[in-house]
C-alpha positions in Angstrom: 0.0 0.0 0.0 1.3 3.4 -0.9 2.0 5.9 1.9 3.3 9.4 2.2 6.4 10.6 4.0 8.7 13.5 4.4 11.6 14.0 2.0 14.6 16.3 2.0 16.4 17.6 -1.0 19.8 19.4 -1.3 20.3 22.4 -3.5 20.9 20.2 -6.6 17.6 18.4 -6.0 19.0 15.1 -4.8 16.7 13.2 -2.4 17.7 12.4 1.2 15.9 10.7 4.0 17.0 13.2 6.7 17.5 16.9 6.8 21.0 16.3 8.1 22.0 14.3 5.0 20.6 17.0 2.7 22.5 19.7 4.6 25.7 17.7 4.7 25.4 17.3 0.9 25.0 21.1 0.5 28.0 21.7 2.7 30.2 19.2 0.9 29.2 20.8 -2.4 30.1 24.2 -1.0 33.5 22.9 0.1 34.3 21.3 -3.2 36.9 18.6 -3.8 39.4 18.4 -0.9 42.4 16.2 -1.0 43.7 13.5 -3.3 41.7 10.5 -4.2 38.2 10.5 -2.5 37.3 14.0 -1.4 37.4 14.8 2.3 34.6 17.3 1.8 31.8 14.9 2.8 33.5 14.0 6.1 34.3 17.7 6.8 30.6 18.5 6.1 29.5 15.9 8.7 31.8 17.4 11.3 30.8 21.0 10.5 27.1 20.0 11.1 27.9 18.1 14.3 30.0 21.0 15.6 27.7 23.7 14.4 27.4 25.6 17.7 31.2 25.8 18.0 31.6 26.9 14.4 28.9 29.6 14.8 30.7 30.8 18.0 34.0 31.0 16.2 32.4 33.0 13.3 30.6 35.3 15.8 33.9 36.0 17.6 35.6 36.6 14.3 32.9 39.1 13.3 33.3 40.9 16.6 37.1 41.1 16.2 36.7 42.5 12.6 34.2 45.1 13.8 36.4 46.2 16.7 39.4 46.4 14.3 37.5 48.6 11.9 36.2 50.8 14.7 39.8 51.2 16.0 41.1 52.1 12.5 38.3 54.6 12.1 39.3 56.2 15.4 42.9 56.5 14.3 44.3 53.5 16.2 46.1 50.6 14.7 45.1 48.1 17.3 41.9 47.5 19.3 41.6 46.4 22.9 43.9 47.2 25.8 47.0 48.1 23.7 48.6 51.5 24.3 50.6 52.8 21.4 54.1 54.0 22.3 55.1 57.5 21.4 57.3 57.7 18.3 61.0 57.5 19.2 60.6 55.7 22.5 62.0 52.4 21.3 64.3 50.6 23.7 67.0 48.5 22.3 
């Protein structure tokens, strides 16, 4: 007897039984071919999805650092944070 179910498709339209598999396929396609022989991209895609929270945290921290750096440059400073620039000519050696 026929029955209905839920299906998931990646960006290329390939069918997958789970959302995780479809997302892993999209991630692997985004990464492209990695390594010699069989591509490492599918395995990396699995790990990216499994460690999504950590990856998102790292990107969030990166975005914050970039914004802080841009703000410091706009304010005439070369470095952000708690770095105090030394006056010109005060090099010890």
